[in-house]
Steps between C-alpha positions, in 0.01 A plus 500: 500500500622645174737735682695207644505327166639809320756565767617132479545550123740788556258790452625728773310811386136426438188709492161399621264588224178375651415358840156358573384291803859490634629325187770631268330478159776635277864579534750662270875538490629854444706551193748727684710406798673832589831313509608695196450829676846464649665377181459127562321208333533124524621234268294186435637326810389795719853635553483884539707683241561855404307603190827591328653153551620345177253212536202736533619726215548200274154359567357843440661488159357155431155638589560801266603271211199276556267797487637599157473140382136500606438802283687334204286184543188717441647628172687201358399231248381164624815330377716670763253476795586148617871569507460838679276336759780247558745791536271654763491174692882475496526857624265414793725210583808722483334761720425223754859390506619859541253558786612185692178313430504149657592210272138383455416833336757450229353225290634604156830681547688638207731232355757480216222340290289816551789706377538280191128518426508878533802526261318273244194723523701824453675338197164400349406869476760561228818691468546824693542831317849619440410867587339679797119469507219725611175341572192676364185303590344431838580127507863549406536789748374274784740226407776761506377608845532133607861503370580811692356371826676167444830688468427681826428174674821357364708785649328453838585130500875547454574543874289201587684293238843614619407431862384148395143575613368434148539195287691574173218333301263773616738776400562348155126461440434865588793607271345309206150630568596851393596360156155325481321830565714684250426246227129482586494883467689482173273241334181662636454732209608850436854589608753743359864418457723796564811569287 
């Protein structure tokens, strides 16, 4: 029966949507677990953790950054879309490592080559301004939002880096990403330099 199948696949909380002639016809997993009601969640391996654990907070910041990048992808020119999609993929890989994802899930980890490619892309965007900048159009403002969320992620990764729970390549990549988002915002049109 479907109930046995779903339970064997790890669906512990299922709902019978329709039962006819003694047969389960449809099953669904609930989106909530109630585990969080007491301040806990689980990492990828299933290990229970407090929601304020540095691993959980860091992955929340990765999620927040990716959400802002998604909005930027809607607004940006085609020339940047391929590279930003690659950044998204690298962030997923980093989040997997942070969340103790098994090795087979990490099929494209951040490497020194990725850092070099990122720096080359940033450099291709031109020279940075020599004054403070205010972004004044929607596209530039979203890239600046990405920069801000990237900086927040970076600060949440410091403890993991110091405790040797994060590879230095990941931290360096995140550190450079904020420069990418700043430059994308800067070259995206209207901006004001402040004296």
